[in-house]
C-alpha positions in Angstrom: -20.1 36.9 135.8 -23.1 36.2 134.6 -23.6 32.3 134.2 -22.6 31.6 130.7 -21.9 28.0 129.1 -19.0 27.0 127.5 -20.3 27.5 124.0 -21.6 30.7 124.6 -18.1 32.0 125.7 -16.7 30.7 123.0 -19.2 32.5 120.5 -18.5 35.9 122.4 -14.9 35.3 121.9 -14.5 33.8 118.8 -13.0 30.9 120.2 -13.1 26.5 119.6 -13.6 24.2 122.3 -11.3 21.9 122.8 -9.6 19.4 125.4 -12.7 17.9 126.1 -14.6 20.7 126.8 -18.4 20.2 127.1 -20.1 22.7 125.5 -23.0 22.9 127.7 -21.0 23.2 131.0 -21.7 26.1 132.5 -19.1 28.9 133.8 -20.6 30.4 137.4 -17.8 31.3 139.1 -14.9 33.8 138.3 -12.9 34.8 135.4 -9.0 34.7 136.7 -5.9 35.4 135.2 -3.8 34.0 138.3 -4.2 30.2 139.1 -4.1 30.8 142.4 -7.4 32.5 142.9 -9.7 30.3 140.5 -12.6 28.8 142.7 -15.2 26.0 141.4 -16.9 27.0 138.5 -14.6 29.9 137.1 -12.8 30.3 133.7 -9.0 30.4 133.8 -7.4 32.7 131.6 -3.7 31.7 130.5 -1.7 34.7 129.7 1.5 34.7 128.6 4.2 36.7 131.1 7.2 38.0 131.3 8.5 35.1 133.9 6.1 32.6 133.7 3.7 31.2 130.9 -0.3 30.7 132.0 -0.4 27.8 129.9 1.8 25.9 132.5 -1.0 26.5 135.1 -3.9 25.3 133.1 -4.2 21.8 135.3 -3.7 23.8 138.6 -6.9 25.5 137.3 -8.6 22.4 136.9 -7.8 21.0 139.9 -8.9 23.9 141.6 -12.2 23.9 139.9 -12.3 25.6 136.6 -14.6 24.5 134.2 -12.2 25.5 131.0 -9.1 27.5 130.3 -9.1 30.3 128.0 -5.5 29.6 125.8 -3.9 30.3 123.0 -2.5 26.6 122.2 -3.9 23.2 122.7 -3.7 22.0 126.2 -4.9 18.7 127.8 -8.0 20.0 129.9 -11.1 21.6 128.8 -10.5 25.0 127.3 -11.4 27.9 124.5 -8.9 27.9 121.7 -8.4 31.2 120.8 -6.0 33.0 118.7 -4.9 36.1 121.4 -5.9 35.7 125.2 -6.0 39.8 125.9 -8.6 39.8 123.0 -10.8 37.3 123.7 -11.2 38.6 127.9 -11.5 41.9 125.9 -14.1 40.6 124.0 -15.7 38.1 126.6 -16.5 41.7 128.8 -17.9 43.5 126.2 -20.1 40.8 125.4 -20.9 39.9 129.2 -21.8 44.0 129.5 -23.9 44.1 126.9 -26.2 41.6 128.5 -26.6 43.8 131.8 -29.4 46.3 130.9 -30.0 47.9 134.1 -26.2 49.1 134.7 -24.4 52.2 134.7 -20.8 52.4 133.6 -18.7 55.1 135.1 -15.2 56.0 133.6 -12.6 57.7 135.5 -8.8 58.8 134.2 -6.5 61.5 134.8 -2.4 62.0 135.2 -3.2 61.4 139.1 -6.1 60.3 141.4 -7.8 57.9 139.5 -8.0 54.9 141.9 -8.6 57.2 145.0 -11.4 58.7 143.0 -12.7 55.2 142.2 -12.5 54.5 145.9 -14.5 57.4 147.0 -17.0 56.4 144.0 -17.6 53.0 144.9 -18.3 54.1 148.8 -20.8 56.6 147.4 -22.6 54.3 144.6 -22.9 51.4 147.3 -25.8 53.3 148.8 -27.6 53.2 146.0 -27.3 49.7 144.8 -24.7 46.9 144.4 -21.6 48.5 142.8 -18.7 47.2 141.3 -15.1 48.6 141.4 -11.5 47.7 140.3 -9.2 46.2 143.0 -6.2 48.8 143.5 -5.5 50.1 140.0 -6.7 47.3 137.7 -7.0 50.0 134.7 -5.1 48.3 132.0 -5.7 45.9 129.0 -6.0 43.4 131.4 -7.2 44.9 134.5 -10.3 46.7 132.6 -11.8 43.6 131.5 -11.4 41.5 134.2 -13.2 44.0 136.4 -15.9 44.4 134.2 -16.2 40.5 134.5 -17.0 40.7 138.4 -20.0 42.4 137.2 -23.8 40.4 137.5 -27.6 40.6 137.0 -27.6 42.4 140.3 -24.8 45.0 139.6 -26.4 48.7 139.0 -23.0 50.3 139.0 -19.6 49.6 137.5 -16.7 52.0 138.0 -13.8 51.5 135.6 -10.3 53.5 136.3 -9.2 53.8 132.6 -5.2 54.4 132.0 -3.4 55.1 128.7 0.6 54.4 128.0 0.0 55.9 124.5 -2.8 58.1 122.3 -5.9 55.3 121.9 -5.6 53.5 124.8 -8.6 55.0 126.4 -10.2 55.0 123.6 -9.9 50.8 122.9 -10.8 50.4 126.8 -14.0 52.4 126.3 -15.2 50.3 123.2 -14.5 47.3 126.1 -17.2 49.5 128.4 -19.1 51.9 126.8 -19.3 54.6 129.9 -22.2 56.6 130.5 -20.4 59.0 132.6 -16.9 60.0 132.4 -14.9 61.6 135.0 -11.6 63.8 133.9 -9.7 64.5 137.0 -6.3 66.2 135.9 -3.5 66.5 132.9 -0.3 66.0 134.3 3.3 65.0 133.5 2.9 61.0 133.9 4.3 59.1 131.6 5.1 62.3 129.6 8.5 59.9 128.5 6.3 57.9 126.6 3.6 60.5 125.1 6.3 63.0 124.2 4.4 66.0 125.4 1.9 66.8 128.0 -0.4 67.9 124.9 -0.4 64.5 123.8 -1.5 63.3 127.2 -4.6 65.5 126.9 -5.5 64.1 123.9 -5.2 60.6 125.3 -7.2 61.3 128.4 -9.8 63.2 126.3 -10.4 60.3 124.7 -13.1 59.3 127.5 -15.3 62.2 127.1 -15.5 61.2 123.3 -16.9 58.2 124.1 -19.8 59.1 126.1 -23.0 59.2 124.7 -24.9 62.4 123.9 -26.7 64.3 126.6 -30.0 63.5 125.4 -29.0 60.1 125.9 -27.7 60.6 129.6 -24.2 61.3 128.6 -22.3 63.5 131.5 -18.6 64.6 131.4 -17.6 65.3 134.9 -14.8 68.0 134.3 -11.9 69.7 136.5 -12.6 73.5 136.0 -9.4 74.3 137.8 -7.1 72.2 135.3 -7.5 74.6 131.6 -6.7 71.0 129.7 -9.4 69.0 131.2 -11.9 72.5 131.0 -11.2 72.8 127.2 -12.2 68.6 127.1 -16.0 70.5 127.2 -15.3 70.8 123.8 -14.7 67.5 122.6 -18.2 66.1 123.9 -21.5 65.8 123.1 -22.1 64.6 126.8 -23.6 67.1 129.1 -20.7 69.0 130.8 -20.8 69.1 135.1 -17.6 71.2 136.0 -16.4 70.3 139.3 -13.5 72.6 141.5 -12.9 75.5 143.3 -13.2 78.0 140.4 -16.3 80.3 140.7 -18.5 78.7 137.9 -18.1 75.3 139.0 -21.5 73.2 139.5 -20.0 71.5 142.2 -17.7 73.6 144.0 -15.1 73.6 147.3 -15.1 76.4 149.8 -13.6 77.1 153.2 -11.0 74.5 152.0 -8.5 74.0 155.3 -6.3 71.3 156.1 -6.6 70.2 159.9 -3.9 67.4 161.0 -3.1 66.5 157.4 -7.1 66.2 156.5 -8.9 67.9 154.3 -12.0 69.9 155.8 -14.1 72.1 153.4 -17.8 73.2 152.4 -19.2 71.5 149.1 -21.6 73.5 147.1 -24.0 73.0 144.9 -26.1 76.1 143.3 -27.4 77.8 146.7 -26.9 74.5 148.7 -24.2 73.7 151.3 -22.9 70.9 153.0 -19.9 70.4 155.0 -16.9 67.6 154.5 -14.4 66.6 156.9 -12.2 63.8 155.2 -10.7 60.8 157.0 -8.3 60.4 154.4 -4.7 62.5 154.4 -4.1 65.1 151.6 -5.4 68.1 150.5 -5.9 66.6 147.0 -8.3 64.8 147.9 -10.9 67.7 147.7 -10.7 67.8 144.1 -11.3 63.8 144.1 -14.0 64.0 146.6 -15.4 66.9 144.3 -15.4 64.6 141.2 -17.1 61.8 142.9 -19.9 63.9 144.5 -20.8 65.0 141.1 -21.3 61.9 139.9 -23.4 60.8 143.2 -25.0 63.5 142.8 -26.3 63.1 139.2 -27.4 59.6 140.1 -29.6 61.1 142.4 -27.5 60.6 145.9 -28.6 63.8 148.1 -26.1 66.4 148.8 -26.2 66.0 153.0 -26.0 61.8 152.1 -22.8 62.9 150.0 -21.2 64.9 152.4 -21.4 62.8 155.1 -20.5 59.3 153.0 -17.3 61.5 151.7 -16.6 62.1 155.6 -16.7 58.9 156.5 -14.8 57.3 153.7 -11.9 55.3 154.4 -8.6 54.4 152.6 -9.5 51.5 150.5 -6.1 51.1 147.9 -3.1 50.7 150.2 0.4 52.7 149.4 -1.6 55.9 148.7 -1.3 58.4 151.6 -1.3 55.5 154.4 -0.1 56.8 157.5 1.0 54.1 160.0 2.0 55.6 163.5 4.6 53.2 165.4 4.5 52.8 169.0 7.7 54.2 169.4 5.9 57.7 168.0 7.5 57.4 164.3 4.9 58.4 161.3 5.5 56.5 158.4 3.5 58.2 155.3 3.3 55.4 152.9 2.9 56.9 149.4 4.6 54.0 147.5 2.3 53.1 144.6 3.6 55.3 142.0 5.1 58.5 141.4 5.5 61.5 139.0 6.6 65.1 139.5 3.0 66.6 140.4 2.1 63.2 142.5 5.2 63.9 144.3 4.8 67.6 144.8 1.6 67.0 146.2 2.8 64.4 148.6 5.5 66.8 149.8 3.0 69.5 150.8 0.9 66.5 152.6 3.7 65.9 154.3 4.3 69.1 155.8 0.6 69.5 156.8 0.8 66.1 158.6 3.9 66.6 160.5 3.5 70.3 161.9 6.5 71.0 163.7 8.0 67.6 163.8 11.1 66.9 162.1 10.1 65.3 158.4 12.0 62.9 156.6 11.7 62.5 152.3 12.8 59.4 151.3 12.5 59.9 147.3 13.1 57.4 144.6 13.1 57.5 140.9 10.1 58.7 139.2 10.2 57.0 135.6 9.1 57.5 132.5 9.9 61.2 131.9 11.9 61.4 128.9 14.6 63.7 128.3 13.7 66.0 131.3 14.1 63.3 134.0 17.5 64.5 135.6 16.1 68.5 135.6 12.4 66.9 136.9 14.7 65.0 139.9 16.7 67.9 140.7 13.3 69.9 140.8 11.9 67.7 143.3 15.0 67.9 145.6 15.0 71.5 145.5 11.1 71.3 146.3 11.6 69.3 149.3 14.0 71.4 151.2 12.0 74.8 149.9 9.1 73.4 152.2 11.4 73.5 155.1 12.0 68.9 154.8 15.0 68.3 157.2 16.2 65.3 155.7 16.5 64.3 152.4 17.2 60.4 151.3 17.4 60.0 147.6 17.8 56.5 146.7 18.7 54.6 143.0 19.8 55.3 139.9 18.0 59.1 140.1 19.6 59.8 143.7 22.3 62.4 142.1 19.4 64.5 140.5 17.4 64.6 144.0 20.5 65.2 146.1 22.1 67.8 143.8 18.7 69.9 144.1 18.3 69.3 147.7 21.9 70.8 148.4 21.4 73.6 145.9 18.4 74.8 148.0 20.2 74.1 151.3 22.5 77.2 149.9 26.4 76.9 149.1 26.7 78.7 152.9 25.4 75.5 154.5 28.2 73.0 152.9 29.9 70.9 155.4 27.1 71.8 158.3 24.6 70.0 159.7 21.8 71.2 157.5 24.0 69.8 154.4 24.6 66.5 155.7 21.0 65.9 156.1 20.8 65.6 152.5 21.9 62.2 151.3 21.8 59.6 148.7 21.9 55.7 148.8 22.4 53.2 146.4 18.9 51.2 146.8 16.2 50.8 149.0 18.3 48.3 151.7 20.5 51.2 152.4 18.1 53.7 152.8 16.1 51.4 155.5 18.9 50.7 157.3 20.2 54.7 157.4 16.4 55.4 158.6 16.2 52.5 161.4 19.7 54.1 162.6 18.7 57.1 162.7 14.7 58.2 163.3 13.6 59.2 166.3 10.4 59.1 168.3 8.1 62.1 166.4 9.7 61.9 163.3 7.2 61.8 160.4 8.7 59.9 157.2 7.6 60.2 153.6 8.4 57.6 151.1 7.4 57.8 147.6 8.6 56.5 144.0 7.7 55.3 141.2 6.7 51.3 141.0 10.6 50.5 139.5 11.8 52.0 142.2 10.4 49.5 144.6 10.5 51.7 147.6 7.9 49.4 149.4 10.5 47.7 150.4 11.8 50.9 152.8 8.4 50.8 154.2 7.9 47.1 154.8 11.2 47.0 157.0 10.3 50.6 158.7 7.1 49.0 159.6 8.2 45.3 160.5 8.0 44.8 164.3 11.1 45.0 166.1 11.5 45.3 169.6 8.5 47.8 170.5 8.2 49.0 166.8 5.1 47.4 166.7 2.5 48.6 163.8 -0.1 50.9 165.4 -2.3 51.7 162.4 -3.6 55.3 162.0 -7.3 55.8 161.4 -7.2 56.8 157.8 
């Protein structure tokens, strides 16, 4: 964050200094809501949590060097007293960003692909100047302002993810950090149980392009031409529209798309110019992410050849998103456990097929949360789809296991009842049982996809599979 006195911070957030806070003391470090990350000169935000209360850690933060804590009740250390810490955090981020005149804000949203696109953008834009992007998926009312407050006077590009749980969320985030460029990736079924319909999700996602400045003021909306709901957002913005995708009318287009050993290869085409891209990331879905990132980079002045070269060399930044690891015994683990919805699971299953080739495939699938009344049908459909793609073994875990198993067995066919193929479709109670089954049955050369929503804690399965046991030492794949 830029250096501010406590008096200046208090003014920006509408707070009052308390606990002996010195108004001339200056915040020179980072703003943190985890007391373990506080360093000298920092500011600690004492957020309330489900299990812990940040107010209990203001002393720890002070000992770590925090100049003050932002609190909602009186404490016995230097503090800024506010009525609501989240509102104050947003106000502080907005106020700090307003003081940074030489910075371009890029917002990214979509039902899937936000984090991967953000990571690609950061690797591109750093070529032009200091770039700040969220760690992992800091994209909500906490992570969004937290990321903004990472910017300094030297920052030239601020890349922000924007997530939503209901209509109005993205608009609220955009008010904290008004974007000049907005990227709309897709409209899918993630959180449909909370929104009620895909149409409502489209309404929420479109708030990003509505927040952009007019074209005359430099506003640019990057829209996925291959998603009709996203394409339709052109009517909701005054910004200049740049279409990306495989559609013939896309301004930034992919041609000659193919997948080699699980990694996408394609030509990126802009007007009459063309450049080859051979990505290191796994999964054909990264073509769309790469095109969106490329469009922003081209708008900001990076050449097409440099864009293509950077995309070809871009590595995996945020973990547990098609993170491919091959153990010493030849078993390959595809960790895609960060989150899941029907669209992303289908993509992951297709990616599994590309990565595995003719090797035996396992799909270890947990619950897809927040799907509403259609949840059972969606889980059945995923189990069916896994087998239709040729997945040899399906292991379903947790509360949704029955639906996934029913779909898998349906696709396997009644004629296979009682056979080895039907027996390969298994439901287990939890992640521990899934891990135990895999440890017992995996054979050299097998390829295992592990995926589920956050609530399913499928990362416990990958942790067990990658824990060093005997010769099963972790060998990182180049990704």
